[in-house]
N, C-alpha and C positions, 0 to 999 in steps of 0.2 A: 150297410148304414152305424150300426152298432160297434163292428167290426171297425171299420173306418176312424170311427173316435175314439175308439181305445187305445186304436194302435199310433193316431197324430197325440192323446194323452201322455203315452207312451213315449212318442218319439219329445216330447216337447218335455218332457222329465229328464230324460237321458241329454237332452240339448242343455236346461235349464243346470240338472247336477256338472254336465262339464263347464260352462260357463261358470256355477257359482266356482268351481274345482278351477278354475284359469283363474279365478278374479284373487283368491285365497295365494296361489302360486305369483302373479302379479305382486300383491302387496307384499307376499316376503323378496320378494328379489327388490322391491322399491325401499323394504329397512335392509335388505343388505346393501345398496348401493348406497345411503344415506349414510350408513356406520364405516360404508369403505370412505367415500366424501369426507364424511368429519375426519375420520384418521389422516386422509390427505390432509386438509384443511389444517388440523395438530402439527402432524410435521411439518408442513410449507411453515406455521410461525414460530416453533422451535427454531425450522435453520433461518428465516429469517433473523430472531434474536443474534442466536449466531455467527452469523455474517454480522452482526449490526457490532459483538463484541470484540471479533476477529479485526472489523475497519476500524473500531475507536483503537487495539492495541496498535493496528500496523499505523496508525495516524500516531499515535501517542511515542512509538520507534522513530519513527521519519523526522519528528519533530524535535528530539530529542538529537539525533546526528544533526536535523541542520543546525541547532547550538549548537555541538560539535564543533563543526566543521565555520561555522562565525568566530567561534573563538581560537581554532585554532588559524584562520584566516588573520587575525588580529595577531596574534603573538609568531604569527610569519611575516606580519608586517612592518611588526614591532625588531623580530631580528632582521631584517633588510633591511629596515632605517638605522641601527646599528652598526651594522654591517657597512652602509654607505659612509656614516661618518667615520668610523673605522680608517677605509680608504682616504675619506677626504684628508685626516687628521698623519694618512703615513704621507700623503702626499707632500700635505705642506711639511712635515718634517722631511723629507726627499729631497724639495728646493731646496729648502735651511741649511740640508746637508751640501747640496751641491755649491751653496753660495758660501757655501764655509770652504769647499774644497778647491771653488774655483778661488779665491780669494788666498787662500794657501797654498796654490799651485804660482798663482800670482807674485804671491810677495816672493815664494823661491823662486822665480823665476829673473825677478828684480834683483835678490842677492846674489844669484849667477851672473848677475848680467857687472855688477859691479863688481868682479872680484875681479 
């Protein structure tokens, strides 16, 4: 019986040592995992900040391009209005010249008939 009790105590000691060793390894693994998770979280935070900065830069660029596009559209509209007015002026001038030419031809024809 004494021998069985000694064997049981030895087995219990072996199991206890094994369990304590396993617990220490688990604690070490947990600390390593926590450190890796903290690094990952920090990296994600830095990427989010970088992404936010990039997004702000892109938005500023797009807003600037939009303003330039608006300005160019206004310039183009003004240029088109000037072109339209110039065409109208030319049509009026052409009409006036045509009327003058017709009047001159009618006068010349009347003079020719009078001779």
